[in-house]
N, C-alpha and C positions, 0 to 999 in steps of 0.2 A: 504494500500500500504506500502511496506517496501523496504528499500535500500539493495541491495545485495553487491554492491562494488562501489568504487569511484576510478577513474583512471585519473591522470593528463595526458594531451596530449601536447607534446612538438613538436612544428613545427621545423623540422630539415631536412637537406639534408645530414646528416651524420649518416645514419642508422648503417652501419658497425662499425663505430667508437663508436657509442652509445652502440651497442650490446657488444662490447669488454669491454668498460669502466664499464658498469653496470654488466657485467659478473664478474668483479673483486669483486663486492659487493654481488655476489651470485644469480643474476637474470639470467633466461634462457628464450630464445625465445619461446613463446607459440602460436603466431599467426603472420603471415606475408602475407599481400595481395599486397605487392609491394609498395603501397602508405601509408600504415600504418603497423607498427610492434609493437607488444606488448610483453613486457618482464614481467615475474612473478617470485616470490620467490617459489622454489619447496616446502619449508617447510610451507609456508603460501600463497597459490595460489591466494588469493584475493588481496595480496600486488602486485600491478602492476603499470607499467608506459608504455605509448605508445608514439611513435615517428611517426610523419606524415609529408609527403611532402606537403600535401594539401588534403582536403576532396574530395573524388571521385564524390559524387553526391550532395553536398551542396555548397552554394555560399561562405561559410567561413569555416575556420578551427576552430573547437571548442577548448576551453581551458581546458575543463574538461569533462569527461564522468561519468554519474551516471546511473548504472544499477538498475532498480526497478523490482519488481515482477508483476506490473500492469501498463504498460506504458500508456494505455488508461485513467486510473484513474489519473495518473500524469498529462497528457495533459489537462484533464478536470479541474483539480485543478489549474494549472497555468493560463489557460484561464479565469477561474472564478476570479482569483486574479489580472487579468489585466496585466500580464507580456507580454513582447514583444516576439512573436514567430518569430524566425529568419529563421527557416526551418520547413516546415509543417510535421505533423505526416505522416509517410509512411513506408511501408515494403521495406526493402533493399534485394537485391539478395544474400547477404552473411548471411542471416538468422536472421537479427534483425529488429525490428519495432522501429522507433525512431523519435524524433523531436529535434530541437534546440531552446533554450530559452535564453534570455539575463538576467543575474542576476543584482541586484542593483549596482554592481561595474563595469558594462559594459562587464563582461566576458560572453562568449558564452558557454552554458552548453548543451552537447549532452545527452539527456535523452533517455535511451533505455531499451528494454527488448528482450530476445531471444525467438524466436518462437519455 
């Protein structure tokens, strides 16, 4: 299993203001589902930041997203390691397979893979 990208998720009700501010730093909107918006650097597309009003299908808003090439292997690894699963492994309608796990600092990590 390998990591493809890591994206901080900022809980925010100020999507427009965030888009404008981070645009000053060179970020552009690459995804917007209404409840989550992701901005990325055109010159380095894996450099991203997301802003969420709240997660649409999970009980909590994750602090961080980690995209991996094999989300099922990642799920098996964290289960075997005894980590707390906060949101079960499932396929989402927007094209990702994901689960949430709590890290040792209490942060919720959204681990995902694109289908």
